[in-house]
N, C-alpha and C positions, 0 to 999 in steps of 0.2 A: 399420974403418968398413964398415957394411952397404951394399951396392949392390944396387938393385932392377933386374932385367933384364926387359925387355918380352918375354914368351914367344912372342908371335905377331907376325908381320910387320905393319907399318902397312898398313891398307887391307883387312884380312881380315874386316872386319865387326865387328858389335857383340859377337860372341861371343868376342873375344880375351881371353886370360887373362894375369894377372900372376903370374910365378913368383918367389918370393923367393930372393935369394942365400942362401948357406949361413948359417944362424942368424938370418935376418931375421924379425921378428915379423909374424904374420898381420894384426893390426889395421891396420897401416900399409899393407899390401897392399890391404886392403878399402877404405881411404880413397882410395888412388890409383885404384882401380877405380870408386869412386863419382864422382870428379872427371871421369874419362874418360866415364862414362855421362852426366853432366850436360852435358858439352861435346858429346856426340854426340846429344842429344835435341833435335832441332829447332833452328832458328835464328831464331825469331820474337822480337819486342820484348816487354818486360814489360807487364802490364795497367796502365792509368792509375787513380788514386784516384777514388772516387765524389764528385760535387759535393755540397757541404753543403746541407741542407734550410733553407728560410727560417725564421727564428725566429718563434715565436708571440708575439703581443703583445695585450694587452687594450685594446679600443677602445670608444669611445662615438660614436654618430652625433648630431651637433648638430641640434637641432630647436627651433623657437620654443616658449616656455613663458610662463606668467603667474606672476610671483613677487610675494609681498608685500614691500613696502618697510618695514623697521622701523628704529627708532632707539633707541639706549640713552642715557638721560639720567641724570645724577647726582641724588641726592636724599637727604633726611633723613627719618627716621621721627618722627612726632609722634603723641601720644595723641589719640584722637578727642575726648575731653573731659577737662579738667583742672579740678579743684576744690580750691582752697586752703581748708582748714578753719581758721577763725579764731575767736578768742574774742569773742563778741558781748555778753558780760556781764562786768563786772569781778569779780575774786575770786581766791581761792587754789585751785589745782588739787588736788583730793583724790584722783583716781584716773585712771589710764590703762587703757583696757579693750581694747586691740588689740595684736597682735604685729606688729612692724615688718616690712614686705615681704609681708604676707599679703593675701589677697583679702577684701574687705568688701562687704556688701550695703547697698543704700540703706536708711537708717534705723538701721543698727547704731550702738550707743553707743560713742563713741570716748573721750571724757573726761567727767569729772564735776567741776564747779566748786562750791565751797562755796555752798549755796543759802540759808544763814541770812540774809545781808543782803537778798537778794531777797524772802524770805518776810516779813521785817519791813516792807519797802517796800510789799508787797502789802497787808498788814494796815493800814498807815497810809492807803493809798489807799482801801481799803474803808470805813474809818472816816470819811474825808472825804466819801465818797459818801453815807453814811448821814446825816451832818449836813446835807449839801446837800439831800437828799430831804426831811428834816424841815422845813427852812426853806422849801422849795418848797410843802409842804403848808400851812404857816401862811400863806404869801403868797396861795395860791389861795383859802383860806377867807376871808381879808380882802377880797380883790377880789370874791368872790361876794356877800358881805354888803353891800358898798358899791354894787353895781349897782342894786338897787331904791331905795336911799336917795337916790342922785343923781337918779333919775327923779322922785322926789317932792320934790326940792330940800331933803331933810333934811340933806344934806352938800353941800359945795361940789364943783364939778367938779374942782378941783385935788386934793382929797383922793382922789377916785376915780382920777385919773390917776396919782397917786403909788402907789396900791395895785396898779394893773395893771403899772406899771413894776417894782415890787418883785417881782411874780410872774414877769415875764419874766427879771429878773436871777437869780432863784432857779432857773428852768429852765436857764439857761446854766450856772450853777454845778453843777447836776446832770450836765449833759452833760460838762463838764470833768472832774468827779470820775469819771464812767464811763470816760473816756478814760485817766485816770491809773490806774484799776484794770486796764484792758486792757494798758497799758504794763508795769505791775508783773507781770502774769501772763506776758507775753512774756519779760521779763527772767528770771523764775523758770524758764521753759521753756528759756531759753538756758543755764542752769546745767548742763543735760545736753546735751553736744555730740554730734551724730549725723552719720553719713556722708551728705552731700548726694547722692552718686551711687554706683553700684556700680562697683567697680574694685579696683585694687591700691594699697594705701597705702604710702607711703614711710616715712622715718625720723621719729621723734617729735622735734619741735622744742623741746618743753618737757617737764619731768618733774614728778612730784608735788611739791607745795610751792611751785611757781612762782606769782608774782603776775602775772596776765594781765588784759588789757582795761583798763588804766589810761590813758585818753586815746586809745589806738589799738587797733585790732582785732589782737591778737597772733596771729601765725601759729602754729598748733599742729601741722599735718601737711598733706600733699598726697595727694589721691586721684586716680589716673589710670585712665581706661577703656582697657583694652588688648585686649579681645576683637575690637575693630575699631580700626584705626589709619589715620592719614593719612600719605601719603608726599608731601612737598613737593619738587617737581621744578623744574628750570630748563632752558630751551632757548634757544639763540642766536636772536635775532630775525632775523638774516640767513638762518639755516637755515630758519626758519619761512616767511620770505618766498619763498625758492626753492621750497619745497614748494607754496605757494599758487599761484605762477606756473605750475608744472608741472601742477597740477590744472586751472587755468583754460585752459591751452593744450591740454589733452587728452593730454599726454605720459604722465600718470599718471591712474589712476582712483581715486576715493575708496574706502576700505574699506567693506565691507558692515556695516550696523549701526553707523554712526558715532556714534549717540546712546548706545551702550553699548560703548565701546572697551575690550577686555580688556587688562590690563597684567600683564606677568610681572615679578616682583621677583627680582633677583639680589643675594645677600648679599655681604659683603666677601670671603669665602673662595671665591666663585664658585658656591656651591650655589644652587639655585632654591627659592624659597619655594613650598610645595605648593599654596597657595590663590591663584589669580589675583585681581588687583584690578580695579577699574573706574575709568576716568578720569572725574573729576567735572566739571572745567572747565579752560579755558585762560584765563588773565588777559588783559585787553585793554590793559594798560599795560606798557610796556617800562621796566625798571629803568634809571635814568639812569646809575648808577655801573657796572653790569655789562653793560648792553646785552642783557639776557636777559629772557625772558618766563616767568612763573611758571605752573606746572601743579600740580594736586592729584589724587592717586589715593586711592581708599578701598580698603583691603585687609583681608580677614578675617584674624584672628589668634587663633583659638580656643585655641591652646596657649601663647600669650604668647611666641612665639619672637622676634618683632620687638620691639625695645625702643626707647623714645623716645630720640632723639639718634643712633641708629645710622645709619651711612652705607650706602646701598644704591644699586643701579642699577636702572632700570626700562626694560624692553624694550617699546616701544609700536609697534604697527602703524599706519602713517600713510597708506599708499596702496598701489596695486597696479600693477606694471609689466606691461603686456600685450605679447605677441609679442616677447620678448627672448631672446637666446641666452646660455647659460651653459655652462661647462666645469668639471669638477672641479678644485679647486685644485692637486691633485697633478700635473695635466697641464701646468701653466704653469711655465716656467722664466724667472726674472728675471735679466737681465744689465744691465750699465751702459748699453747702447745700447737697452734696451727689453725687453719680454716676448715670448716665443715659445712656440709649441707645435709638436709633431711630428704631421703628418697623413699618412694613407695615400692616395696618389693612385689614379686609376682603373687605372693600370698595376701597382699593388701595390708601388710603391716609396715609400720614406720621404722626406718633404720637410719643410723647416723653414718655418714660417709665422709672420711677425711679427703680433702682435695688440696691441690696447689693451684693458685691463680696467678695470672700474669698481669698484663696491662689492662686498663679500662678501655672498653670499646663502647662508646656511648653510655647507656645506662646498664651495661652488662660487664661481667668480668670474663676475661679469657682464661679458660680452664686448661692447664697444661698436664694435669695428672689427677686421677681419682675417679673420673667419670668416663663412660663409654656411650656411644650412640644408642639411643633407645631407653636410657635411664629416665625415670620419672622423678623430677625434682619438685619438692614442695616450695611454693613461692608465697602464697597467701594462706593465712590461717596457721602460721607457725606456732602460735601460742596454744592452739588446740591439738597439735600433733605431739604425741609422746612416744619415744622410742619403744617399739614392741607392741603398740596399740594399733587396732585396725582403724582405717580411715576410708572415706569415700572420695577418690580423686575426681576433681572437676577441672577440665582443661580451661586455662585462662584465655580470654579473648585476646586477640593480637593487640599489643601495645598496652595491655593492662598488667601492672605489676602485682 
């Protein structure tokens, strides 16, 4: 076994050397020398670790703002105008002149009904008119001849009265015959069925060869105007009354331009219709079965994206809340015992603040209790903020949660 011998006496200074025993390796000698050097270099304590720097957190400073109060109401899309095309003259359908689901213009020919019976009826009415006019001419001539004769007492007054009565009856027959001719012409015109409005036509209810107009006006097709549509909405009467009370008390201010309230339409998939609508009216009657009030909005629909019967939601501005406090929704933590936020005090330490929040305003909550103007609320870096610990607040850029 190798034995290492201290070559110099203890106490001879830092320059003492270690001499290895016979065959001892030099690296171990150097290691021993290093240990002795370390022990001999000063007797002070080791330096302490540096204190951690306060964590940076993103904050917003609470300030009073004015926010619009909006409500989302359910509704259904309805066509602005709906025209049921019906057969107004009886007969057999000879031709259908439209493609189902296509757009038609006002006056476009849709169906042709066999006009032969109507033409025959018109010819008969014209013949009756001609006969009535001939009878009237004869009656007039007789009455004209009797006029001087009754004055000279060549004929009796009775004969003259009969002649004038015959003339009046003939005039009435002519008027009736003219009306019959007009009716026959109308029926002949009804043999060509045209679109009463411009819009999109649905499916054909009858085909060629069908007998229509026998006793009832047979439905042939339906045309709906879709370039502008109505959205029928419903709002709870209780909610409407709360809004009106708040407006009367001054807690809320009415929206500017209340006579032309803009309406944003949201479709079933959550997408927004590109063209805003206009609120036309609010009904004055509450539905007895639902307790709701009806509203109607008019919405441009140039591309026909909104279809009748489609379920939508309408976002309607109703009032403005002045001088209210809001915080980003990300800053609010909800727990069973209530909502809280983390604030930075004047001493730079984090504190938990209980708050009461109301409605959502965009991506923020309306704070009704617990905060005051000037409070600094932590929004970003919540996981780094511990109650009672110091932090370095960094204002968030506008629009950055």
